[in-house]
A tleap script that builds the chain and sets N, CA, C and O, in Angstrom:
source leaprc.protein.ff14SB
mol = sequence {
  NMET SER LEU PRO TYR PHE PRO VAL VAL ASN
  HIE THR ILE MET MET ASN PHE ILE GLU ASN
  VAL LEU CYS HIE PHE CGLU
}
set mol.1.N position { 0.849 -1.195 0.000 }
set mol.1.CA position { 0.000 0.000 0.000 }
set mol.1.C position { 0.883 1.244 0.000 }
set mol.1.O position { 1.593 1.516 0.969 }
set mol.2.N position { 0.831 1.984 -1.083 }
set mol.2.CA position { 1.670 3.182 -1.183 }
set mol.2.C position { 1.063 4.342 -0.402 }
set mol.2.O position { -0.152 4.412 -0.213 }
set mol.3.N position { 1.905 5.228 0.037 }
set mol.3.CA position { 1.482 6.334 0.898 }
set mol.3.C position { 0.518 7.309 0.210 }
set mol.3.O position { -0.473 7.699 0.828 }
set mol.4.N position { 0.764 7.719 -1.045 }
set mol.4.CA position { -0.147 8.685 -1.687 }
set mol.4.C position { -1.540 8.111 -1.941 }
set mol.4.O position { -2.479 8.848 -2.241 }
set mol.5.N position { -1.667 6.783 -1.818 }
set mol.5.CA position { -2.950 6.140 -2.113 }
set mol.5.C position { -3.962 6.347 -0.985 }
set mol.5.O position { -5.164 6.438 -1.237 }
set mol.6.N position { -3.483 6.420 0.242 }
set mol.6.CA position { -4.383 6.482 1.396 }
set mol.6.C position { -5.248 7.748 1.431 }
set mol.6.O position { -6.457 7.634 1.635 }
set mol.7.N position { -4.684 8.950 1.241 }
set mol.7.CA position { -5.522 10.162 1.279 }
set mol.7.C position { -6.629 10.141 0.222 }
set mol.7.O position { -7.715 10.678 0.443 }
set mol.8.N position { -6.348 9.521 -0.920 }
set mol.8.CA position { -7.369 9.447 -1.975 }
set mol.8.C position { -8.544 8.598 -1.508 }
set mol.8.O position { -9.702 8.977 -1.685 }
set mol.9.N position { -8.244 7.453 -0.916 }
set mol.9.CA position { -9.299 6.567 -0.404 }
set mol.9.C position { -10.049 7.256 0.728 }
set mol.9.O position { -11.277 7.207 0.796 }
set mol.10.N position { -9.296 7.895 1.612 }
set mol.10.CA position { -9.900 8.590 2.740 }
set mol.10.C position { -10.836 9.687 2.240 }
set mol.10.O position { -11.932 9.854 2.777 }
set mol.11.N position { -10.422 10.429 1.230 }
set mol.11.CA position { -11.238 11.500 0.663 }
set mol.11.C position { -12.502 10.925 0.029 }
set mol.11.O position { -13.591 11.477 0.184 }
set mol.12.N position { -12.347 9.817 -0.680 }
set mol.12.CA position { -13.505 9.187 -1.323 }
set mol.12.C position { -14.514 8.727 -0.284 }
set mol.12.O position { -15.719 8.903 -0.461 }
set mol.13.N position { -14.020 8.135 0.807 }
set mol.13.CA position { -14.904 7.667 1.876 }
set mol.13.C position { -15.620 8.854 2.521 }
set mol.13.O position { -16.815 8.779 2.806 }
set mol.14.N position { -14.903 9.931 2.749 }
set mol.14.CA position { -15.516 11.123 3.352 }
set mol.14.C position { -16.595 11.696 2.440 }
set mol.14.O position { -17.676 12.050 2.910 }
set mol.15.N position { -16.318 11.790 1.156 }
set mol.15.CA position { -17.300 12.326 0.214 }
set mol.15.C position { -18.532 11.423 0.160 }
set mol.15.O position { -19.662 11.907 0.108 }
set mol.16.N position { -18.308 10.124 0.170 }
set mol.16.CA position { -19.406 9.166 0.152 }
set mol.16.C position { -20.257 9.307 1.411 }
set mol.16.O position { -21.486 9.267 1.353 }
set mol.17.N position { -19.586 9.473 2.548 }
set mol.17.CA position { -20.287 9.634 3.820 }
set mol.17.C position { -21.120 10.914 3.826 }
set mol.17.O position { -22.270 10.906 4.264 }
set mol.18.N position { -20.539 12.013 3.341 }
set mol.18.CA position { -21.248 13.297 3.303 }
set mol.18.C position { -22.461 13.188 2.373 }
set mol.18.O position { -23.540 13.684 2.695 }
set mol.19.N position { -22.279 12.545 1.233 }
set mol.19.CA position { -23.401 12.364 0.305 }
set mol.19.C position { -24.510 11.549 0.953 }
set mol.19.O position { -25.689 11.860 0.789 }
set mol.20.N position { -24.137 10.513 1.686 }
set mol.20.CA position { -25.119 9.677 2.376 }
set mol.20.C position { -25.905 10.489 3.395 }
set mol.20.O position { -27.126 10.369 3.486 }
set mol.21.N position { -25.204 11.312 4.157 }
set mol.21.CA position { -25.859 12.128 5.181 }
set mol.21.C position { -26.801 13.133 4.525 }
set mol.21.O position { -27.924 13.328 4.992 }
set mol.22.N position { -26.351 13.771 3.451 }
set mol.22.CA position { -27.187 14.752 2.761 }
set mol.22.C position { -28.430 14.090 2.181 }
set mol.22.O position { -29.529 14.638 2.266 }
set mol.23.N position { -28.254 12.918 1.594 }
set mol.23.CA position { -29.399 12.192 1.033 }
set mol.23.C position { -30.370 11.791 2.142 }
set mol.23.O position { -31.585 11.790 1.944 }
set mol.24.N position { -29.828 11.454 3.296 }
set mol.24.CA position { -30.661 11.014 4.410 }
set mol.24.C position { -31.519 12.156 4.946 }
set mol.24.O position { -32.669 11.945 5.331 }
set mol.25.N position { -30.960 13.366 4.971 }
set mol.25.CA position { -31.682 14.503 5.555 }
set mol.25.C position { -32.615 15.186 4.562 }
set mol.25.O position { -33.455 15.993 4.961 }
set mol.26.N position { -32.478 14.872 3.271 }
set mol.26.CA position { -33.351 15.500 2.283 }
set mol.26.C position { -34.750 14.904 2.287 }
set mol.26.O position { -35.604 15.329 1.509 }
savepdb mol mol.pdb
quit
């Protein structure tokens, strides 16, 4: 697992989580 790969995955998970929360509250 290369180091630059982790922030990308972390960012994707955060965006997915935020989208889920927004969809839930709409």
